[in-house]
C-alpha positions in Angstrom: 90.5 62.3 116.4 88.3 59.4 118.1 89.8 58.1 121.1 89.0 54.2 121.4 88.9 53.3 125.0 87.9 49.8 125.5 89.9 48.4 122.7 93.3 49.2 124.1 93.1 47.5 127.6 95.2 44.6 128.5 94.0 41.4 128.9 95.2 38.3 130.9 94.6 34.8 128.5 95.8 31.9 131.1 99.5 32.8 132.3 99.6 35.3 128.7 99.4 39.4 129.1 97.8 40.9 125.6 98.0 44.6 125.6 95.0 45.0 123.5 91.5 43.6 122.5 92.3 43.3 118.7 93.2 39.8 117.4 94.0 38.9 114.0 93.0 35.7 113.7 94.2 32.8 111.5 93.6 33.3 107.4 95.2 30.9 104.7 97.4 33.4 102.7 98.5 30.8 100.0 101.5 32.0 99.6 104.9 32.2 101.8 104.9 28.3 101.7 107.9 25.7 99.8 106.6 22.6 98.4 107.0 21.0 102.2 104.7 24.0 103.6 107.3 25.4 105.4 107.7 28.9 106.0 109.4 31.5 103.9 110.7 34.9 103.7 107.4 36.3 101.8 104.6 34.7 104.4 107.5 36.0 107.1 107.4 40.0 105.8 103.1 39.6 105.5 102.9 39.1 109.1 106.2 41.2 110.5 104.2 44.0 108.5 100.9 44.3 110.2 102.9 42.9 113.4 104.5 46.8 113.7 100.9 48.1 114.6 101.4 46.4 117.6 97.7 44.5 117.7 97.1 42.6 120.8 97.6 38.8 119.5 97.9 37.5 115.3 97.2 34.0 115.2 98.7 31.7 111.7 97.1 29.3 110.0 95.1 27.6 110.0 98.0 24.6 110.0 97.5 21.4 108.9 98.2 18.3 111.5 98.2 15.9 109.1 98.8 14.8 105.3 95.1 14.0 104.8 94.2 17.7 106.5 95.0 20.5 103.9 92.6 23.1 103.2 93.9 23.5 99.9 97.2 21.6 97.6 100.0 24.5 98.3 98.3 26.9 100.5 98.4 25.4 104.2 100.8 25.5 106.5 102.1 21.8 107.8 102.8 20.7 111.0 103.3 17.1 110.8 107.2 17.0 110.3 109.8 19.0 112.3 111.6 20.7 108.6 108.9 23.3 109.6 110.8 24.7 112.6 113.2 26.7 111.0 111.1 28.5 109.4 108.4 28.9 111.9 111.0 29.5 114.4 112.5 32.5 112.7 109.2 33.3 111.4 107.9 34.6 114.9 111.6 35.9 115.6 110.9 37.8 112.9 107.5 39.0 114.8 108.8 39.3 118.0 110.8 42.2 117.5 107.2 44.0 118.5 105.2 43.6 121.0 102.5 41.2 120.1 101.9 37.7 121.1 102.1 35.5 118.4 100.6 31.7 118.2 99.6 29.6 115.7 96.3 27.4 114.5 96.2 24.0 114.7 93.5 22.2 112.5 93.1 19.0 109.9 90.2 19.7 107.4 88.1 16.3 107.3 85.9 16.3 104.7 86.5 19.6 103.4 90.4 18.5 103.2 92.4 18.6 99.6 92.8 15.0 99.9 91.4 12.3 96.9 89.2 10.5 99.4 88.5 12.9 102.3 87.8 11.4 105.7 85.3 11.8 107.2 83.4 10.8 111.2 81.9 8.1 109.2 81.3 6.4 105.4 77.7 7.6 105.4 78.7 10.9 106.3 77.6 13.7 103.6 80.4 15.0 101.3 80.2 18.9 101.8 79.2 20.5 98.5 82.5 22.6 97.9 86.1 21.6 98.9 88.8 22.7 97.3 89.2 18.9 96.2 88.6 16.8 93.4 86.3 15.6 95.0 83.6 18.0 95.2 83.0 17.8 91.4 82.8 13.5 91.7 81.2 11.3 93.5 83.8 10.6 96.0 82.3 8.4 99.1 84.2 10.0 102.2 86.3 7.6 104.5 85.7 7.2 107.9 87.9 7.2 110.3 88.4 3.7 112.1 88.8 4.1 116.3 93.1 3.6 115.7 92.8 6.1 113.0 91.5 8.3 114.9 93.7 8.1 117.5 96.5 9.0 115.2 94.5 11.7 114.4 94.9 12.8 118.2 98.8 12.2 118.5 98.7 14.2 114.7 97.9 17.8 117.2 99.8 16.1 120.1 103.0 16.4 117.9 102.0 19.3 116.4 101.5 20.9 119.3 105.4 20.2 120.3 106.8 21.9 117.2 104.5 25.0 117.6 106.2 25.4 121.3 109.8 24.8 120.2 109.1 26.8 116.9 108.8 29.8 120.0 104.9 30.5 119.2 102.8 32.3 122.3 99.6 30.4 122.7 98.2 27.9 120.7 94.8 27.4 118.7 92.6 24.5 118.1 90.1 24.9 115.2 86.6 23.3 116.3 84.9 24.8 113.5 83.9 25.7 110.3 82.7 22.3 109.0 86.4 20.9 109.9 87.0 17.5 111.1 86.3 17.7 114.8 83.2 19.8 113.5 82.3 16.9 111.6 83.3 15.3 115.0 80.5 17.8 116.8 78.0 18.3 114.6 74.9 15.3 114.2 74.5 15.9 110.4 78.4 14.4 109.2 79.2 12.1 112.5 77.0 8.7 112.0 79.1 7.0 114.3 77.6 4.5 116.9 80.9 4.6 118.8 82.6 6.0 121.8 82.6 8.9 119.0 78.6 9.4 118.0 75.9 9.3 118.9 75.1 10.8 122.4 76.4 14.9 123.4 78.6 13.7 125.1 80.7 10.8 123.2 80.5 13.4 119.6 82.8 16.0 122.3 85.1 12.9 122.9 87.9 13.6 120.1 88.2 17.2 120.8 88.1 16.8 124.7 90.9 13.7 123.8 93.3 16.2 121.3 93.0 19.2 124.5 94.5 16.0 126.6 97.0 15.5 124.4 98.2 18.8 123.3 98.1 19.5 127.4 99.6 16.6 128.9 103.0 17.1 126.2 103.0 20.8 127.0 101.7 21.1 130.1 100.1 24.5 131.7 102.9 27.3 130.9 101.2 27.8 126.6 97.9 29.1 126.7 95.5 27.4 124.4 92.5 28.2 122.4 89.8 26.7 120.7 87.6 28.1 117.7 83.9 27.0 117.7 80.9 27.0 116.0 78.3 29.0 117.6 75.9 27.5 114.8 76.5 26.1 111.8 73.2 27.1 110.4 73.1 23.6 108.8 69.5 23.7 109.8 68.1 19.3 111.1 71.3 17.8 112.6 73.5 20.9 112.8 75.1 22.2 115.5 73.4 25.1 117.5 73.8 28.3 120.0 72.8 26.0 122.8 75.2 23.3 122.1 77.6 25.5 121.7 77.1 27.3 125.4 77.0 23.4 126.8 80.1 22.9 125.7 82.7 26.2 126.5 82.1 25.6 130.1 83.3 22.4 129.6 86.3 23.6 127.3 87.0 26.0 130.5 87.3 22.8 132.3 90.3 21.7 130.6 92.1 23.9 130.9 91.3 26.2 127.7 92.9 30.1 128.1 90.4 31.4 125.5 87.6 30.6 123.0 87.1 32.4 119.3 83.7 31.6 118.5 82.8 32.2 115.0 79.9 30.9 113.0 79.4 28.3 109.8 81.0 25.6 107.0 82.2 26.5 103.3 78.6 25.4 102.6 76.7 27.3 104.8 78.4 30.5 103.6 78.0 32.3 107.9 81.8 31.8 108.0 83.5 34.9 109.8 84.5 35.2 105.7 80.7 37.0 105.2 80.2 39.3 101.8 78.6 43.0 102.1 75.3 41.3 101.8 75.7 40.9 105.3 75.7 43.2 108.0 78.9 44.0 109.7 79.5 41.9 113.7 76.5 39.7 111.8 77.5 36.7 114.3 78.5 38.7 117.2 75.3 37.7 119.3 76.9 33.8 118.9 79.7 35.3 121.1 77.9 37.3 123.7 75.7 33.9 124.3 78.8 31.7 124.7 80.4 34.0 127.5 77.5 34.5 129.9 78.7 30.0 130.6 82.5 31.3 130.9 85.0 33.1 132.6 87.3 32.6 130.2 87.9 35.6 127.3 86.0 35.0 124.6 86.7 36.2 121.1 83.7 37.4 118.4 84.8 37.1 114.7 82.2 38.1 112.0 83.1 41.2 109.3 84.2 43.5 111.7 86.3 45.7 110.1 85.8 49.4 111.9 87.1 49.4 115.2 84.9 52.0 116.7 82.2 48.5 115.8 85.1 46.7 117.4 85.7 49.1 120.8 81.4 49.3 121.4 82.0 45.5 121.0 83.9 45.3 124.2 81.8 47.9 126.3 78.8 46.5 126.0 80.3 43.1 127.4 79.7 40.9 124.5 82.9 39.9 123.9 86.2 40.1 125.1 88.4 40.3 122.3 87.3 41.2 118.9 89.0 38.8 115.8 89.1 41.4 112.8 90.8 39.6 109.9 90.0 40.9 106.3 90.3 43.9 108.4 94.5 43.5 109.1 94.6 42.5 105.3 93.2 45.8 103.8 95.0 47.7 106.5 98.6 46.5 108.3 98.6 49.5 110.3 95.0 49.0 111.1 96.5 49.5 115.2 98.2 52.1 115.2 96.0 54.5 113.0 93.1 53.3 115.7 95.3 53.7 118.6 95.6 56.8 117.5 92.5 57.7 116.6 93.3 58.2 113.1 89.9 56.3 111.7 89.4 58.4 108.4 93.2 56.9 107.5 92.4 53.1 107.9 91.5 52.0 104.8 89.1 49.7 105.2 88.4 46.5 104.0 85.4 46.2 101.7 83.5 42.8 102.0 84.2 41.6 98.9 86.2 39.0 99.1 87.0 39.4 96.0 90.3 39.7 96.3 91.3 37.0 98.5 88.6 34.1 99.7 87.2 34.0 95.8 90.6 35.0 93.6 92.1 31.5 96.4 89.1 29.5 95.3 88.8 30.3 91.7 92.5 29.5 91.2 92.1 26.1 93.0 89.4 25.2 90.9 90.9 25.7 87.7 93.2 23.2 89.4 96.1 26.4 89.5 99.2 25.3 92.4 99.4 28.8 92.8 96.4 29.8 95.6 97.9 32.9 97.2 95.2 35.5 98.2 95.6 39.2 97.4 92.8 41.8 98.5 90.8 44.7 96.4 92.3 47.1 98.4 95.8 46.8 99.2 97.3 44.8 96.0 100.9 44.6 97.6 99.0 41.7 99.9 101.1 39.0 99.4 104.4 40.9 97.9 105.3 43.0 100.9 109.3 41.1 100.6 109.5 42.0 97.4 107.7 45.8 97.2 108.8 47.8 100.1 106.9 50.8 100.5 109.1 53.2 102.8 107.4 56.9 103.7 109.6 60.1 102.0 111.6 57.8 100.2 111.4 59.3 96.4 112.2 58.6 93.1 115.5 59.8 92.3 113.8 61.6 89.1 110.0 63.2 89.9 107.7 63.2 86.7 105.3 65.2 85.9 102.0 62.9 85.6 98.7 63.2 84.4 96.5 61.0 85.5 92.8 60.8 82.9 89.5 59.2 84.9 88.7 59.9 88.7 87.7 56.1 89.0 89.5 53.7 91.3 92.1 52.6 88.9 92.8 56.1 88.0 92.6 57.7 92.1 94.4 54.6 92.7 97.3 55.1 90.2 98.0 58.8 91.1 98.1 58.4 94.9 100.7 56.2 94.6 102.7 58.4 91.9 102.8 61.1 93.9 103.5 58.7 96.9 106.7 58.0 94.6 107.5 62.1 94.6 105.8 62.4 91.0 104.2 65.0 90.7 100.3 64.3 90.0 97.0 66.0 88.3 94.1 64.2 88.1 91.2 65.5 85.4 88.2 63.6 85.5 85.8 65.1 83.1 82.8 64.6 85.9 82.0 66.5 88.6 82.6 63.9 90.9 85.4 60.9 91.7 85.1 57.6 92.2 83.7 56.1 88.4 82.0 53.0 88.0 81.7 52.5 92.0 79.8 55.6 92.0 77.5 54.1 90.6 78.4 50.9 92.5 76.8 52.3 96.0 73.9 53.2 94.9 73.1 49.1 94.5 71.4 47.6 97.5 74.1 46.5 99.8 76.6 47.8 97.8 77.1 51.1 99.8 80.5 50.3 101.1 82.6 49.9 97.7 82.2 54.0 97.9 84.9 52.9 101.6 87.5 53.0 99.0 86.8 55.8 97.3 86.7 58.0 100.4 90.5 56.3 101.5 92.2 57.1 98.4 90.4 61.0 98.3 91.8 61.6 101.8 95.2 60.1 100.2 95.5 62.5 97.8 94.7 65.2 99.7 97.3 64.6 101.9 100.4 64.6 99.5 99.3 67.2 97.4 97.7 66.1 94.2 96.1 68.2 92.4 92.5 67.1 91.5 91.0 68.7 88.6 87.0 67.6 88.3 84.9 68.9 84.7 88.1 68.2 82.7 88.0 66.0 80.4 91.5 65.4 79.0 92.0 66.7 75.8 94.7 67.3 72.9 95.0 70.4 73.7 95.1 70.2 77.1 97.9 67.4 76.8 99.4 70.6 74.9 99.4 72.8 77.9 100.3 70.5 80.3 103.1 68.6 78.7 103.2 65.8 80.7 106.7 63.2 81.2 103.4 60.2 81.4 100.2 60.2 80.8 98.4 57.3 82.5 94.5 56.5 80.8 92.0 55.1 83.3 89.0 56.4 81.7 87.5 53.4 82.0 84.3 52.3 79.9 81.2 52.9 77.9 78.6 51.0 77.7 76.9 49.8 74.4 74.1 48.6 72.6 74.6 44.6 72.5 74.8 44.4 68.7 73.2 40.6 67.5 72.4 40.0 70.6 69.2 41.9 70.6 67.3 42.7 67.2 64.6 43.7 66.3 65.2 47.3 68.0 63.9 49.3 64.9 60.6 47.9 65.8 60.7 49.3 68.9 57.4 51.9 69.4 56.2 52.6 73.0 59.4 50.7 74.9 62.0 52.9 76.8 65.7 51.9 76.0 68.3 53.1 78.7 71.8 52.5 79.1 72.2 51.4 82.2 74.6 54.2 83.3 72.4 56.6 82.3 69.8 54.7 84.4 71.8 54.7 87.6 73.8 58.0 86.8 70.6 60.2 85.7 68.6 58.7 88.5 66.1 57.2 85.3 62.3 56.3 86.2 61.4 53.2 84.2 58.1 51.9 83.7 56.6 49.1 86.1 57.8 45.6 83.7 61.6 45.5 83.2 64.4 43.7 81.0 67.5 44.0 81.4 69.6 42.8 79.3 73.1 41.5 80.6 73.1 39.7 83.9 76.9 39.7 84.9 77.8 42.0 87.7 76.5 44.9 86.5 73.3 43.4 85.3 72.3 41.4 88.1 72.6 44.3 90.8 70.5 46.3 88.4 67.7 44.2 88.4 67.5 44.1 92.4 68.0 47.6 92.4 64.9 48.1 90.1 63.0 45.7 92.2 63.7 48.0 95.5 61.6 50.3 93.3 58.6 47.8 92.7 59.4 46.9 89.4 58.9 43.5 87.6 61.8 42.3 86.4 63.9 39.9 83.6 66.7 39.4 83.0 68.5 37.6 80.1 72.1 36.9 80.4 74.1 35.2 77.7 76.3 33.0 79.9 75.2 30.3 82.1 75.5 32.1 84.9 74.6 34.6 86.7 77.2 37.1 88.1 80.6 35.6 87.0 82.5 38.2 88.2 81.2 39.0 91.5 82.4 37.0 94.7 80.7 33.5 95.0 80.0 34.3 97.9 78.1 37.2 96.9 76.7 36.2 93.6 75.1 33.6 96.3 73.8 36.8 98.2 72.8 38.2 95.0 71.1 35.4 93.9 69.2 34.5 96.7 67.7 38.5 97.1 66.4 38.1 93.4 64.9 34.8 93.8 63.0 35.9 96.8 61.8 38.7 94.8 60.9 36.6 92.3 62.5 38.1 89.6 63.2 35.9 86.2 66.1 34.7 85.0 66.8 33.9 81.4 70.3 31.8 81.4 72.3 30.5 77.9 69.9 33.6 76.2 71.2 32.7 72.4 69.1 36.1 71.4 66.5 39.0 72.7 64.1 39.7 69.8 61.6 42.7 69.2 58.6 42.1 66.9 56.3 44.5 65.6 54.1 46.1 68.0 56.1 46.0 71.1 56.5 41.9 71.5 59.8 40.9 73.2 60.7 37.3 73.3 64.1 35.5 74.9 65.9 32.8 72.6 67.5 29.9 74.1 68.2 26.4 74.0 66.2 26.7 71.0 62.7 27.8 72.1 61.6 30.7 71.8 59.1 32.4 74.6 57.1 35.6 74.4 58.0 37.7 78.0 54.9 39.6 79.7 54.4 43.0 78.1 57.6 45.3 78.2 57.9 48.8 79.8 61.4 49.8 79.5 64.5 47.6 78.6 68.1 48.6 80.2 71.2 47.6 78.1 73.4 46.0 80.7 75.7 43.6 78.9 78.5 44.9 76.4 80.6 47.6 77.6 83.7 49.2 75.7 86.9 50.4 76.7 86.6 54.3 76.3 91.0 55.2 75.0 89.9 57.8 72.8 93.3 59.4 73.7 95.9 56.5 73.7 96.5 57.3 70.1 96.9 61.2 70.1 98.9 60.9 73.3 101.4 58.0 71.5 101.6 60.5 68.6 102.9 63.4 71.0 105.8 60.8 72.2 104.4 61.0 75.8 105.3 57.9 77.8 101.6 56.2 78.2 100.0 53.8 80.4 96.1 52.7 79.4 94.9 50.7 83.2 91.7 49.7 84.4 88.3 49.3 81.7 89.9 51.0 79.3 92.4 48.2 78.7 90.2 45.2 79.6 86.2 45.0 80.4 86.0 41.8 79.4 88.4 38.6 80.7 87.2 37.4 83.8 89.4 40.2 85.7 88.2 42.7 83.6 86.0 45.7 84.5 86.1 44.7 88.5 86.9 47.0 91.2 89.7 44.3 92.3 91.4 44.6 88.6 91.2 47.9 88.4 92.7 48.8 91.7 95.6 46.3 91.1 96.6 48.2 87.4 97.1 51.2 89.1 98.8 50.2 92.0 101.6 48.6 89.5 101.5 51.1 87.1 101.6 54.1 89.7 104.4 52.7 91.4 106.7 51.1 87.9 107.1 55.0 86.9 
């Protein structure tokens, strides 16, 4: 057990004392709201489950103060009418059963809002490349706010703050970062105004200062106010930079701001606190550290801080006074209590994959779906806390004998959840290790964190007494011997030759052909020049892997895009890595032809291109579900469930860790 000395020290934030330095910052959940943006018991249950662990602070939001400031069509709390007060009041009361300071974040999304014509500092403001609005795909000129409309926005922040105080929140936070409206006024890149709200530094911060003064005028000094600012926009020329943030910090302190939450980036730059695992953990803590030198009020660090040990080190080193750990709280609601007890190995760590949370929301929004709810790759209960209760030691009435075939994450998840419900579970794996495809994924560059969930699941199985048999394939004989009540088939998928996509295999003489699994599993060496057939998440990562070994790599992918099954942020980072390594990627490929004398040609868009001499071809595209046992089990009358890649490897979510764990969880609890 590792005790944390600094994270659990109390701290005064204005008139409010927090009992520890672990903060759950504002995050859009996309669920638990009615058509008017009022919260309901579903969202309340999400926060109550995390309040039980008693973090120092928890923040709801960001909540839109104005109709034109919504982030998503239905996934954002609203604060522009009194109808929201009863729902918030009920949520605050429920959270206050525990010793937690509960606040709310106020924002106006501005140019990043879900609105037909987003508003910004000026009509000539560049529209962000990414928004949830239709304006991101249709050329729409933004509307520049008039002076009267600026005053209206200022008042909207003030009236929203009043409603939050009436609801009983302990503190407020104003979001002045992440490319939202206030940040757009601060940043010359967006702010092209020539009046008192544009041009000079003093003019560009005027909007924020007026908002803070309006809030203080309405609510006095009894409630702490925090401000989330960007330490850097990472926009480049015309962007808001760290010196700008350090200059602003003491001004905000003089304006009676009680703490600063230092983040970074916009939706376009991708440097916000929702970074992927391709970025180092704690990558933007240095921004908070720099800002802290200019103020005496507490400063919060954020940005892919998922481990309480790292959080404690940040406080110990004086880099920040508080640590925001958003996705870490989503992944494990009990993270604070486990850290308090020193039970670090029991914390279900966020992977940093973004596939279940932010990416799920953006995929749904871009398809025009009203449901933009987040989930979590490692915690499928997210958003379902109100509907699915997990009570320790509450067992099913009838304990069943459950046999799980396959120890990939789908099988591991189903095994622990079935055991949690009191069933007698045996898990058999044909290989000498657990983890399935994740055992290969962790060998890819910058993907080692994928193994965190395997370690956590292994520990849970041990605690729950699940029998794990390695090097034990499930056969008909084993089925007869064990005679289970339930069989869960989590046997994954197998790579196969993409017949039709690659032709002329009979012409191969000296080119080595490898299936992707044998390449990684057996650490096979390749030639100096490699063609990877398939450029989705597996093929693109394998290309990165081979390039790290000094190989010259080419990719041939059927689709128009690479790595479509990965989260968009991950995809951008990975493609940038491939580009910097000069990996040649062919998209929209119709077929790969192998001609006599080992000539390799790529055919796409009606044109043919000969590749330089290829030594090795790695087949990393087509996979087929491995369900050889299903028919035999059903013939014997065994209740059978097929999950993970064994059920679906081809759909949009098929073949992803997110889908595998969700399927494993749902089957495990439904038995």
